[in-house]
N, C-alpha and C positions, 0 to 999 in steps of 0.2 A: 504494500500500500504506500509505504514511504517512498520506495523507489519510483513508483508510478507518478507520485505527486512531484518529486524532484525532476523527473523527466519532462513533465508537462511545463514546469517552471522554466527549465532550460530551453525547451522548444519555443516557448513564448518569448524569452529573452533574445534568442537568436533571430526569431522572426522580426522583433522590434528593431534590432540592429540592421538587418537586411533591408527592412522597409525604409529606415531612416537614411542609410548610406546610399541606397539604390534609388531614392526618390529623385526625380528630375530637378535640376537647379531652377530656382525661380527666375523668371524672365527679368532681364535688367530693366530698371526704371528709366525714366527720361534723364538726360544729362543734367548735371547741376551747375557746371561751369563750362565756359567756352573760350577758346583762343580766337581772337579776332585780329586780322591783319588789315591795317589801313595802308593801301597800296597807292602811292603817289609818285611824284618825280617829274611830271610833265603836265602842262596845261596851256590853255589859252592865256596870253600874257596878262589879260585883265583879271585873271583868277589866281590869287597868290597862294599857291599850294603850300609854300613854306610856312605860312601862317595858319591856314585852315586845317591842314592835316594834323598838327599837334593838338589843335583845339578839339577836333573830332575825337581823337584818341582819349583826351582827358574827360570829355563829358560822357562819352560812351561808357567809360570805366566807372562812372558814378553808380552804374549797376555793377555791384562788386562781383557778380558772377561772370562779367566780361573782362577777360585779361587782354588788353589791347597793346599792339606794337605798331610802329610806323616803319614802312619800308619805302625808301625813296628811289629805288632802282627798279623801273618797270620790267626789266629783264628777269626779275625774280619770278614772274609769272610762269617762266619756263622750267623752274626748278622743281624737282621732286618734293622738296621741303614744303611747297605750297600745300600739300595734302596733310600736313601736320596741323593745319588750322581748321576751325569749324566754320568760319565765315570770312569773306574778303570784302572790305569796304573800298570800293573803287572811287578814289578821289583823283581822277586821272583823265586826261584827254590829249591824245597825241597831235597837237596843233602843228600843222605844216612840218611834220617829221614822221618817219616811219614808226609803225607800232613795233612791239618787241619781236614780231616774226611768227612764222607758222608753228613752231614748237610751243611758244607761249600761248598762242590761240588754242591749240589742241589741248594743252594742259588745263587752261581755264575752263574749256568746254567739259573736259573729263571731270574736273573738280565739282562743278555745279551739277552736272548730269548724275553723278554718283550719289548726290544727296547733301552736299554742303551748301552753305548760304552765300548769297551775293547781294551786296547793297550798292546801289548807284547813287552818287552824290552830284546834284546840280548838272554840270556840263559833262559828266561821264556819259550822258546820253549821246554825246557826239564822238565818243571814242570808237576806234576800230571802223572808221568809215570804209566801206568797200568789202567788209566781211559780213556776208548775209546772215551767218549763224548768230552774230551778235544781236541782230534785229530780233531774232526769235528769243534769245536769252533775256534781253533787256525789256522786251514787251513793246516798248515804244522807243524810237531813236530820233535824234536831231535830223531834220531835213532842211538843208541850207536853202532850199527853194521857198520855204515858208517864212513868214514874218517871225523873227527870232523871239521877241518878248516885248511886253509893255515897257515904257520908260521906267527906270529904277524909281521906286516909290512905295507908298503905303498901299496895302490891300488886305482884305480879310481872307483867311484860309478857313474854309468851312469843312467840318468833319462830315463826310458823306455816308459813312457806315459806322455807327456808334456801337455796333454789336460785335465787331471783329475784335479778337484779343489785342491786336496792335493799337486799336483806337478806343477800346472800351474805357469809358470814364473820362476821355479827353473832351474838351470843348473847343469850339471855334476860337480863333485868335487873330490878332492883327500883327502884321510884320511889315518890314521895309526891305524890299528885295526886287528881283526880276521875276515877273510873272510870265513864265515860259508859254509860248503859243506855237512852238516849232516842232512838237513831237508828232511822229508819223508812225503808222503801223496798223495792221489789221488783226493782230493776235488778241484773243480774249484776255482782258485784264480785270482785276478787281480793284476798283477805285475806292480809296480810303479817304482822301481829302481833295478838295477842288477849290478854285478861285475864279471869280468873274473878271474878265478883262474890262478895263475902263475904255479901251480903244474900240473894241468891236462888240462889247456886251455879251460875249459868249463865255461859257464855263469851260475851264481847262483843268485836267488832272494835275494835282500837285504831288500826290503820293499814291502809289498803287502797288499791287502785288502781281507776281507772275510765277507760274510753275514751269520749271524747265527740267525735264527728266524727273529725277527724284529730288531735285534741289528747289529751294525756295528763294525767290528774288523779291527784294524790297527796293523800289525805285522811287526816289524823291528828287524833284527838281529845285527844291528850295536850298538856299545856302550860297549866295553869290560871294559873300565875304564874311569876315569874322563877326561883323555886326549882325548880319542876317543869321549866322549860326549861333549867336548868343541869345536868341529869342527862346524863351522857355518852351513854347509850343513846338518849335522846330526841333529842339533837343529831345523833347519827349518822343516825337515821331521817330527820329533816327535811333534813339536808344531802344525803344520798344521794337521797332522794325528789325534792328540788328539781332536782338535776342530771339525774335521769332524765326529769322532765317537760320539761326544756329540751333534751332530745335528746343529753345527754352520758352517757357511761358513768360510773356512780358511782365516786368515787375509790377506787382500789385494785382495781377490777374491769376486766378486759380488755374492749374493745368486742365 
């Protein structure tokens, strides 16, 4: 009787060990931190990347989950190290100079397609002219045949979708900037913020989302200079948009 009881206890104990050690591992949760690369180093002369890139890195890092770095060599886009980052913030436009070349273009395409994040800042919409795939990646791009923007001045940015995690809880705000009217493209995009031109009375997207492969793209045309990038509403959009592209719930929003 005693032997039968001990055998039963031993069998139960072995079964518990097997069931514990043999259980499938729990699925990994969402990421809690993200490495973010601010890629810069070339721009239209009226856009001072040496001032705007460090500012972007600083205010994005106000979300302590975002570890930001600045890279001022556009050729870094061709490096395998690009894939060590969770999102790239493109503060870059190859004005009257060659882009980093086919290897860099292919590497950036692979980076986003595979599921990493891409953020486009202001005139980054004009980068990679002549590369058709960038048009698909960016969702909308600069068309030099269109009127570029309203005169630099004050306008109101209206939150067009207050339910999306990037914009949830945000309110419309006033800024002093260039209201871009030059974006072109037919890809389906999700508009988060818009503004009405004082020149033609039409609404234009100021911030929107695009899906490219498995990757998330946040595209915002605000941010002509450090003053425009110092507006709280603008910083909120970029900080939340960057977190979203990196797979994080924007700060203050539940996953």
